[in-house]
C-alpha positions as CSV (number, residue, x, y, z in Angstrom):
1,M,-17.4,-20.0,-14.2
2,K,-13.6,-20.3,-14.5
3,K,-13.5,-17.8,-17.4
4,L,-15.7,-15.5,-15.4
5,Q,-13.3,-15.8,-12.4
6,I,-10.4,-14.8,-14.6
7,L,-12.3,-11.8,-15.9
8,E,-13.2,-10.8,-12.4
9,A,-9.5,-11.0,-11.4
10,I,-8.6,-8.8,-14.4
11,G,-11.3,-6.4,-13.4
12,L,-9.8,-6.2,-9.9
13,L,-6.5,-4.9,-11.3
14,V,-8.0,-2.7,-13.9
15,G,-10.4,-1.3,-11.4
16,T,-7.7,-0.5,-8.9
17,V,-5.3,1.0,-11.5
18,V,-7.8,3.1,-13.4
19,G,-8.9,5.9,-11.1
20,A,-8.5,9.6,-10.4
21,G,-5.0,9.8,-12.0
22,F,-6.4,8.7,-15.3
23,L,-8.6,11.8,-15.5
24,S,-5.6,14.1,-15.0
25,I,-3.2,12.5,-17.4
26,P,-4.4,14.7,-20.4
27,Y,-3.8,17.8,-18.2
28,V,-0.1,17.0,-17.5
29,V,0.5,15.6,-21.0
30,A,-0.7,18.9,-22.4
31,K,2.0,20.6,-20.3
32,V,4.9,18.4,-21.6
33,G,3.5,18.0,-25.1
34,L,1.7,15.0,-26.7
35,P,4.7,13.2,-28.2
36,L,6.7,13.2,-25.0
37,G,3.6,12.5,-23.0
38,L,2.6,9.4,-25.0
39,M,6.1,8.1,-24.7
40,M,5.8,8.5,-20.9
41,I,2.5,6.7,-20.8
42,L,3.8,3.8,-22.8
43,G,7.2,3.7,-21.1
44,I,6.0,3.9,-17.5
45,G,3.1,1.6,-18.2
46,S,5.3,-1.1,-19.7
47,L,7.7,-0.9,-16.7
48,M,4.8,-1.1,-14.3
49,L,3.5,-4.2,-16.1
50,V,6.9,-5.8,-15.4
51,Q,6.7,-4.7,-11.8
52,F,3.3,-6.3,-11.5
53,L,4.6,-9.6,-12.9
54,I,7.6,-9.5,-10.5
55,I,5.2,-9.1,-7.6
56,A,2.9,-11.9,-9.0
57,E,5.9,-14.2,-9.0
58,M,6.6,-13.3,-5.4
59,V,2.9,-14.1,-4.5
60,L,3.1,-17.4,-6.3
61,R,6.3,-18.3,-4.3
62,T,4.4,-17.9,-1.0
63,R,2.0,-20.4,0.6
64,D,0.4,-18.1,3.1
65,Q,-1.9,-15.2,2.0
66,H,-0.8,-11.7,2.8
67,Q,-1.2,-8.2,1.4
68,I,1.8,-6.4,-0.1
69,A,3.0,-5.2,3.3
70,G,2.9,-8.7,4.7
71,Y,5.0,-10.1,1.8
72,V,7.6,-7.4,2.4
73,S,7.7,-8.1,6.1
74,K,8.1,-11.9,5.4
75,Y,11.0,-11.5,2.9
76,L,12.8,-8.4,4.2
77,G,12.4,-8.9,7.9
78,R,10.6,-7.2,10.7
79,K,12.8,-4.1,10.6
80,W,11.1,-3.1,7.3
81,R,7.7,-3.8,8.7
82,I,6.9,-0.4,10.1
83,L,8.2,1.4,7.0
84,I,6.3,-0.6,4.5
85,Y,3.1,-0.4,6.4
86,A,3.5,3.3,6.7
87,L,4.1,3.7,3.0
88,V,1.2,1.4,2.0
89,V,-1.2,3.2,4.4
90,L,0.0,6.8,3.4
91,E,-0.2,6.0,-0.3
92,S,-3.6,4.5,0.0
93,Y,-4.9,7.4,2.2
94,G,-3.6,9.9,-0.3
95,A,-5.2,8.2,-3.2
96,L,-8.6,7.7,-1.5
97,L,-8.5,11.4,-0.5
98,A,-7.9,12.3,-4.2
99,Y,-10.9,10.2,-5.3
100,I,-13.2,11.8,-2.7
101,V,-12.1,15.3,-3.8
102,A,-12.5,14.6,-7.5
103,E,-15.9,12.9,-7.2
104,G,-17.3,16.0,-5.7
105,K,-15.9,18.0,-8.6
106,V,-17.4,15.8,-11.4
107,L,-20.8,15.2,-9.7
108,S,-21.1,19.0,-9.1
109,A,-20.3,19.6,-12.8
110,V,-23.1,17.4,-13.9
111,F,-25.8,18.1,-11.3
112,G,-24.8,21.5,-9.9
113,G,-24.6,22.2,-6.2
114,S,-22.0,21.8,-3.6
115,E,-18.8,19.8,-4.4
116,F,-18.5,19.2,-0.6
117,F,-21.9,17.5,-0.2
118,F,-21.5,15.4,-3.4
119,S,-18.1,14.1,-2.0
120,L,-19.8,13.4,1.3
121,G,-22.6,11.4,-0.3
122,Y,-20.2,9.5,-2.5
123,F,-18.1,8.6,0.5
124,V,-21.1,7.1,2.3
125,L,-22.0,5.0,-0.7
126,V,-18.6,3.5,-1.4
127,A,-17.7,3.0,2.3
128,G,-20.8,0.8,2.5
129,I,-19.7,-1.3,-0.5
130,V,-16.2,-1.7,1.0
131,Y,-17.8,-2.9,4.3
132,V,-19.5,-5.8,2.5
133,G,-16.2,-7.1,1.1
134,L,-14.4,-8.9,-1.8
135,R,-17.2,-10.7,-3.6
136,L,-19.3,-7.6,-4.1
137,V,-16.3,-5.5,-5.2
138,E,-15.3,-8.2,-7.8
139,K,-18.8,-8.0,-9.4
140,V,-19.0,-4.2,-9.2
141,D,-15.5,-3.8,-10.6
142,L,-16.1,-6.1,-13.6
143,I,-19.3,-4.2,-14.5
144,L,-17.7,-0.7,-14.1
145,V,-14.6,-1.6,-16.1
146,C,-16.8,-2.6,-19.0
147,L,-18.7,0.7,-18.7
148,V,-15.4,2.6,-18.7
149,A,-14.4,1.1,-22.1
150,V,-17.8,1.9,-23.6
151,V,-17.8,5.5,-22.4
152,V,-14.2,6.1,-23.7
153,I,-15.4,4.8,-27.1
154,V,-18.5,7.0,-27.1
155,I,-16.4,10.1,-26.2
156,G,-14.0,9.2,-29.0
157,L,-16.7,8.9,-31.6
158,L,-18.5,12.1,-30.5
159,G,-15.2,14.1,-30.5
160,W,-13.6,12.7,-33.7
161,S,-14.5,15.6,-35.9
162,H,-13.2,18.1,-33.4
163,L,-9.6,16.7,-33.2
164,R,-6.9,19.3,-33.6
165,F,-3.3,18.7,-32.3
166,D,-1.4,21.9,-33.3
167,S,-1.2,23.4,-29.8
168,V,0.0,20.2,-28.1
169,L,2.8,18.9,-30.4
170,I,5.6,21.0,-28.9
171,S,7.6,19.1,-26.2
172,R,8.2,21.0,-22.9
173,P,10.6,18.9,-20.7
174,E,10.5,21.5,-17.9
175,D,7.0,20.2,-16.9
176,L,8.3,16.6,-16.7
177,L,7.9,16.1,-13.0
178,P,4.1,16.6,-12.7
179,A,3.6,14.4,-15.7
180,Y,5.8,11.7,-14.2
181,G,4.2,11.8,-10.8
182,V,0.6,11.8,-12.1
183,I,1.3,9.0,-14.7
184,L,3.1,6.8,-12.2
185,F,0.2,7.4,-9.8
186,S,-2.2,6.3,-12.5
187,F,-0.4,2.9,-12.8
188,L,-0.2,2.2,-9.1
189,G,-2.2,-0.9,-8.2
190,A,0.1,-3.7,-7.0
191,G,-2.2,-4.1,-3.9
192,A,-4.7,-5.7,-6.1
193,I,-2.4,-8.7,-7.1
194,P,-2.9,-10.6,-3.8
195,Q,-6.6,-10.0,-4.2
196,M,-6.4,-11.5,-7.7
197,M,-4.5,-14.5,-6.4
198,R,-7.2,-15.0,-3.7
199,A,-10.0,-14.8,-6.3
200,L,-8.3,-17.2,-8.7
201,S,-7.4,-19.6,-5.9
202,L,-11.1,-20.2,-5.2
203,N,-11.2,-22.4,-8.4
204,G,-7.6,-23.6,-8.3
205,Q,-6.6,-21.2,-11.1
206,Q,-3.4,-19.8,-9.6
207,R,-1.4,-20.5,-12.8
208,E,-3.7,-18.0,-14.6
209,L,-2.4,-15.1,-12.4
210,P,0.3,-13.9,-14.8
211,K,-2.1,-13.9,-17.7
212,A,-4.6,-11.9,-15.7
213,V,-1.9,-9.4,-14.6
214,V,-0.8,-8.8,-18.3
215,F,-4.3,-8.1,-19.4
216,G,-5.0,-6.1,-16.3
217,A,-2.1,-3.8,-17.0
218,L,-2.5,-3.5,-20.8
219,I,-6.1,-2.5,-20.6
220,P,-5.3,0.7,-18.6
221,M,-2.4,1.5,-20.8
222,T,-4.7,1.3,-23.9
223,I,-7.4,3.4,-22.3
224,Y,-5.0,6.1,-21.1
225,T,-3.5,6.4,-24.5
226,I,-6.8,6.7,-26.4
227,F,-8.3,9.0,-23.8
228,T,-5.3,11.3,-23.7
229,V,-5.2,11.6,-27.5
230,V,-8.9,12.3,-27.8
231,V,-9.0,14.8,-25.0
232,L,-5.9,16.8,-26.2
233,G,-7.2,16.7,-29.7
234,I,-10.4,18.4,-28.5
235,T,-9.4,20.7,-25.7
236,G,-5.6,21.3,-26.4
237,L,-3.9,23.6,-23.9
238,A,-7.3,24.4,-22.4
239,T,-7.5,20.8,-20.9
240,T,-8.7,20.9,-17.3
241,E,-7.3,19.1,-14.3
242,V,-10.2,16.7,-14.4
243,A,-10.3,16.2,-18.2
244,T,-14.0,15.4,-18.5
245,I,-15.0,18.8,-17.2
246,G,-13.2,20.5,-20.1
247,L,-14.6,18.0,-22.6
248,G,-18.1,18.9,-21.5
249,R,-17.4,22.6,-22.0
250,S,-16.1,22.0,-25.5
251,L,-18.6,19.4,-26.7
252,G,-21.8,20.4,-24.9
253,P,-24.2,19.0,-22.3
254,A,-24.3,15.5,-23.6
255,V,-20.6,15.0,-23.3
256,M,-20.6,16.8,-20.0
257,I,-22.9,14.0,-18.7
258,I,-21.2,11.1,-20.4
259,G,-17.7,12.3,-19.7
260,N,-18.3,12.9,-16.0
261,L,-20.1,9.6,-15.8
262,L,-16.8,8.1,-17.0
263,A,-15.0,10.0,-14.3
264,A,-17.3,8.8,-11.6
265,I,-17.0,5.2,-12.8
266,T,-13.2,5.2,-13.0
267,M,-12.8,6.7,-9.6
268,T,-15.3,4.3,-8.0
269,T,-13.5,1.2,-9.4
270,S,-10.2,2.5,-8.1
271,F,-11.6,3.5,-4.7
272,L,-13.1,0.1,-4.2
273,G,-10.0,-1.9,-5.2
274,L,-7.6,0.2,-3.2
275,S,-9.7,0.5,-0.1
276,L,-10.4,-3.3,-0.2
277,A,-6.6,-3.9,-0.4
278,L,-6.0,-1.6,2.5
279,K,-8.8,-3.1,4.6
280,E,-7.4,-6.6,4.1
281,T,-3.9,-5.4,5.0
282,F,-5.3,-4.5,8.4
283,I,-7.1,-7.9,8.6
284,W,-4.5,-10.3,7.3
285,D,-1.2,-8.6,8.4
286,L,-2.2,-6.4,11.4
287,K,-4.8,-8.9,12.7
288,K,-7.6,-6.3,13.1
289,S,-11.2,-7.3,13.3
290,R,-13.3,-6.6,10.1
291,L,-15.0,-3.7,11.7
292,E,-11.8,-2.2,12.9
293,A,-10.1,-2.7,9.5
294,W,-13.1,-1.0,7.7
295,L,-13.0,2.0,10.1
296,L,-9.3,2.4,9.7
297,T,-9.6,2.3,5.9
298,V,-12.4,4.8,5.4
299,I,-12.3,7.2,8.3
300,V,-8.8,8.8,7.8
301,P,-9.2,10.0,4.2
302,F,-12.6,11.3,5.1
303,I,-11.2,13.3,8.0
304,L,-8.4,14.7,5.8
305,F,-11.1,15.8,3.3
306,I,-13.1,17.5,6.1
307,Y,-10.0,19.4,7.2
308,G,-9.5,20.8,3.7
309,L,-6.8,18.8,2.0
310,Q,-8.2,19.2,-1.6
311,N,-5.2,20.1,-3.9
312,F,-6.0,17.4,-6.5
313,I,-3.0,17.5,-8.8
314,G,-0.6,18.1,-5.9
315,I,-1.9,15.0,-4.1
316,L,-1.6,12.8,-7.2
317,M,1.9,14.0,-8.0
318,F,3.4,13.6,-4.5
319,V,1.7,10.3,-3.8
320,G,2.8,8.9,-7.1
321,A,6.4,10.0,-7.2
322,V,7.3,9.7,-3.5
323,F,5.1,7.1,-1.8
324,G,4.6,5.1,-5.0
325,G,8.3,5.2,-5.7
326,L,9.5,4.2,-2.3
327,Q,7.0,1.4,-2.1
328,G,8.0,0.2,-5.5
329,I,11.7,0.0,-4.6
330,I,10.9,-2.0,-1.4
331,M,8.5,-4.4,-3.3
332,I,11.2,-5.1,-5.9
333,A,13.7,-5.9,-3.1
334,A,11.2,-8.2,-1.4
335,S,10.5,-10.0,-4.7
336,M,14.2,-10.6,-5.3
337,R,14.6,-12.1,-1.8
338,A,11.6,-14.4,-2.4
339,E,13.7,-16.2,-5.0
340,R,15.7,-17.7,-2.1
341,L,13.2,-17.7,0.8
342,G,9.9,-18.6,-1.0
343,D,8.2,-21.7,0.3
344,R,6.6,-23.0,-2.9
345,E,7.6,-23.3,-6.6
346,P,5.9,-20.6,-8.7
347,E,3.9,-21.4,-11.8
348,F,5.6,-18.5,-13.5
349,K,9.0,-16.8,-13.5
350,V,9.8,-13.3,-14.9
351,P,12.6,-13.6,-17.5
352,A,15.6,-11.2,-17.1
353,K,14.2,-10.2,-13.8
354,K,17.4,-8.7,-12.4
355,F,17.7,-6.4,-15.4
356,F,14.1,-5.2,-15.2
357,A,14.3,-4.8,-11.5
358,A,17.4,-2.5,-11.8
359,I,15.5,-0.4,-14.4
360,L,12.5,-0.1,-12.1
361,V,14.6,0.9,-9.1
362,L,16.4,3.6,-11.2
363,M,13.1,5.0,-12.4
364,F,11.6,5.1,-8.9
365,L,14.7,6.6,-7.3
366,S,15.1,9.3,-10.0
367,G,11.5,10.4,-9.5
368,I,11.9,10.6,-5.7
369,I,15.1,12.6,-5.9
370,Y,13.7,14.9,-8.6
371,T,10.5,15.6,-6.6
372,F,12.4,16.8,-3.6
373,I,15.1,18.8,-5.5
374,S,12.4,20.6,-7.5
375,R,10.2,21.6,-4.5
């Protein structure tokens, strides 16, 4: 049972991180070129792993349970409370909106029919799962994460003989910003760490949190790398915004079904993890009832979708670079303050934390500035 609990905690992080952005990484990497794109995946992924560990240390330094916004409020003071809640909520709403939009696209590609009505049906299903709560999401995430790994392997085997990289080896740094925003978006998932802590605490396994975080971050990095190489080897510069749609066109109906099944699975894991984190932010930190928290979580992205906000890549890029970057800087600042103000001794400490924190802040700040300068 204890090993299963650790696996479920890993599944929470992987399920939150791996989502709609994953399916668009090949598209933006095709724009910048495969060598530069792979360096960005591994570089940003490694830095985000460090950020997750810094946040895990902050969680372990705190007796009370919070969501990310609650930890920031505790360690940076009430003046930061409104800003961090706004960033958490806006980032979450943007991501959930992207998942609703993309689910309609992939389900329509498989079954035909209206993207709008597939998005609507998908929303009803996952909103119901979120209403039930953490235990069901843990089980669903663990199962879906395993399915993601299986489907990636199957696509790799089916497409192996079609791999050609001639068209994607030239680096094009002028397309760096979309790649940065989408890849950073694809590694956002810090909101799952308090959920992991809560799950592990049920069996007194708090000291396993850093290990679960490391595996939970390395698995998405590995999946992204393999998936991007396979997709670009098959579709090259014809890679579509949702990569599995282009794969199906290149490899036939079987891959169309398998690939878009992968898309549906990954977005579902991320939708569940992210929406649960947002729901419990409303419960733990804003003291809303469970029904109020659920409604606040699911209704806003649904309304945004109904009113036509459906620019998939644009949503991912802006949410990742701006909301993700601002939130990342604030979380790092809160984690550093927790060293002095924490009320328990952590089971784990990040080595050379100040150095890595400075690198992370520089990355986030550069992305924010670059986004606004280039618009």
